C-alpha positions in Angstrom: 87.6 13.3 156.1 86.3 12.8 159.7 86.9 9.3 161.1 84.0 7.6 162.8 84.4 5.0 165.5 81.7 2.6 166.4 81.3 2.2 170.2 79.3 -0.8 171.4 78.1 -1.7 174.9 76.5 0.2 177.8 79.9 0.8 179.3 80.9 2.7 176.1 84.0 0.6 175.8 85.4 0.6 172.3 85.3 -3.0 171.1 86.5 -2.4 167.5 87.3 0.3 165.2 87.6 -0.3 161.4 88.8 2.4 159.1 87.7 2.0 155.5 89.7 4.1 153.1 87.5 6.2 150.9 87.5 5.3 147.2 89.7 7.8 145.3 87.8 10.3 143.2 88.1 9.7 139.5 90.3 12.3 137.8 88.4 14.8 135.6 88.8 14.5 131.9 90.8 17.1 130.1 88.0 19.4 129.2 88.3 21.9 126.3 86.4 25.0 125.3 83.2 23.6 123.6 83.7 25.3 120.3 85.7 24.5 117.1 89.5 25.0 116.9 90.8 28.6 117.1 87.5 30.2 117.8 87.4 32.8 120.6 84.3 33.2 122.8 83.4 35.4 125.7 82.5 33.3 128.8 80.6 34.9 131.7 80.3 33.6 135.3 78.1 35.2 137.9 77.0 34.5 141.4 73.3 34.7 140.5 73.6 32.1 137.7 71.7 28.8 138.1 73.8 26.9 138.8 76.4 29.5 139.8 79.3 27.4 138.4 77.9 27.4 134.9 79.4 29.5 132.1 77.4 31.4 129.5 79.2 31.8 126.2 78.6 34.5 123.6 80.1 36.1 120.5 78.8 38.3 117.7 76.2 36.7 115.5 76.5 33.4 117.3 73.0 32.1 116.6 73.5 28.7 114.8 77.2 28.4 115.5 78.5 24.9 116.0 78.9 23.6 119.6 81.4 20.7 120.1 82.0 18.0 122.7 84.4 19.4 125.3 85.8 15.9 126.0 85.3 12.3 124.8 82.2 10.5 126.1 78.8 9.0 125.3 75.7 11.2 124.7 73.1 10.1 127.3 70.6 13.0 127.1 69.2 14.7 124.0 65.9 16.4 124.9 63.8 19.5 124.6 62.2 21.1 127.7 60.3 23.5 125.6 60.1 27.2 126.6 61.5 26.6 130.1 64.8 25.8 131.8 67.5 24.5 129.4 65.2 24.2 126.4 67.0 22.0 123.9 70.0 20.5 125.6 72.6 17.7 125.3 74.4 15.9 128.1 77.6 13.9 127.6 78.7 11.2 130.1 82.5 11.1 130.3 82.7 8.3 132.9 83.9 8.4 136.5 80.8 10.5 137.5 81.7 13.3 135.1 79.1 14.9 132.8 78.8 18.1 130.7 75.7 20.0 129.8 75.1 22.1 126.7 71.9 24.1 126.9 69.6 26.5 125.0 70.6 24.9 121.7 69.0 25.8 118.4 69.2 22.2 117.0 70.9 18.9 117.8 73.5 17.0 115.8 73.8 13.8 117.9 71.5 11.1 119.3 71.4 9.2 122.6 74.0 6.4 122.8 76.4 8.1 120.3 80.1 8.1 121.2 81.7 11.5 120.6 85.3 12.8 120.8 87.0 16.2 120.9 85.7 18.5 118.2 82.6 16.6 117.5 79.7 18.9 116.6 76.8 18.0 119.0 74.5 21.0 118.3 74.1 24.6 117.5 73.9 27.8 119.6 70.3 28.9 120.2 68.0 30.7 122.5 65.6 28.0 123.5 64.1 27.4 127.0 64.5 30.2 129.6 66.9 32.2 127.5 66.6 35.9 126.6 69.1 35.8 123.7 71.4 33.4 121.8 74.2 31.8 123.9 75.5 28.5 125.1 74.9 27.6 128.7 77.7 25.1 129.7 78.3 23.1 132.8 80.7 20.5 134.1 79.3 18.2 136.8 80.9 15.7 139.1 78.6 13.0 140.6 75.6 15.3 139.6 76.9 18.5 141.2 77.9 21.5 139.1 81.6 22.3 139.8 83.9 25.2 138.9 84.8 24.7 135.2 88.3 23.9 134.0 89.7 24.0 130.5 93.0 22.1 130.0 93.2 21.8 133.7 93.1 25.5 134.4 90.1 26.9 136.3 87.9 29.4 134.4 87.5 32.9 135.7 85.1 33.3 138.7 83.5 35.8 138.8 83.4 37.9 135.7 83.9 37.7 131.9 86.9 36.4 130.0 87.7 35.5 126.4 88.5 31.9 125.8 90.3 30.6 122.7 89.5 27.0 121.8 92.1 24.3 121.0 89.3 21.7 120.7 89.6 19.4 117.7 92.6 21.3 116.3 93.7 18.0 114.7 90.9 18.7 112.2 88.2 16.4 113.6 84.8 17.0 112.0 85.9 20.0 109.9 86.7 20.0 106.2 89.4 21.7 104.1 88.9 23.3 100.8 90.7 25.6 98.3 88.8 28.4 96.5 89.1 28.2 92.7 87.5 31.0 90.8 90.1 31.4 88.0 91.1 34.8 89.3 88.2 36.7 90.8 87.5 36.9 94.5 84.7 34.7 95.7 81.8 36.6 97.4 81.1 35.5 101.0 77.4 35.6 102.0 75.7 35.9 105.3 73.6 32.8 104.6 73.6 29.9 102.2 72.4 31.6 99.0 72.9 34.4 96.5 70.0 36.3 98.0 71.9 36.8 101.3 73.9 39.9 101.8 77.6 40.1 100.9 79.9 40.1 104.0 83.2 40.1 102.2 85.3 38.1 99.8 87.8 35.2 99.7 90.7 35.4 97.3 91.2 32.9 94.5 93.5 30.1 95.8 92.7 30.7 99.5 92.5 27.7 101.7 89.4 27.6 103.9 88.3 25.5 106.9 84.7 24.3 106.4 82.8 24.1 109.7 79.7 22.6 108.3 77.7 22.4 105.0 74.1 23.0 104.0 71.8 23.2 101.1 71.0 26.6 99.5 70.8 28.4 96.2 72.0 26.5 93.2 75.2 27.9 91.7 77.2 27.0 88.6 80.9 27.4 89.2 84.3 25.9 88.6 83.2 22.5 89.8 79.8 22.3 88.1 76.4 23.1 89.5 75.8 22.7 93.2 73.3 23.6 95.9 75.9 23.0 98.6 77.1 26.0 100.6 80.1 25.8 102.9 80.2 27.7 106.3 83.7 29.1 106.8 82.9 31.2 109.9 80.1 32.8 111.9 77.6 34.1 109.4 80.0 33.4 106.5 79.0 31.1 103.6 80.6 30.4 100.2 79.2 28.3 97.3 80.8 24.8 97.2 80.7 25.1 93.4 83.9 27.2 93.7 85.7 25.1 96.3 87.9 22.2 95.7 87.4 19.7 98.6 88.3 16.4 97.0 84.7 15.2 97.1 81.8 15.3 94.7 79.1 16.5 97.1 79.1 16.7 100.8 82.3 16.0 102.7 82.1 12.8 104.7 82.2 13.5 108.5 81.6 17.3 108.2 78.2 18.1 109.9 75.3 19.7 108.2 74.6 23.3 109.3 
């Protein structure tokens, strides 16, 4: 940092010089990939991006996939800019001048003033605003300026495309656990929350599943009675909660709605 000296008097004699140490910059939080534990996403950086230091995240069939807080903080913006710019976006204030932006969302899952931690679902991938297809536009900012992004202290790839695997919320925050119980037969996995959606595979009887979110859909009668709840166990992968033991009669507390 350049030191400035104040010269007073017509003779340009230096009467005093006071050096004021600059306040130390606040250390950045430990930011993590903004998606649930163990998910892999393709992150792209490019010089013509606005701002250039942002990352666009994609994966197959990602429309509606959960987006999570990349570090603890307080939500201070939840807004919709319509068909321009960020569209629906969330900003989280992490303190010390650090904020993160999550843009082009399909829907919100938080409100202004809410405190969030690692793994907390804040919204869902969309294509709102000035977006030409579903993706998450993600930024890290320091004192209002977009900086080169770091995950777990390591700088993201600039410039190009890289696959990032998330360890965000791997302690189980805001996800649910269940065990499939069909009394023998494999359970059909659907592309959406209902029996009218196409089959995209099966889950074996007795398999343990991680429930990313839950939603209402077609009523199904199964091992645990009749239920309209469907559990999302992956991108575009839903199973009827009527065949899943979760320990709860109804929605799982703390697990977000899809």
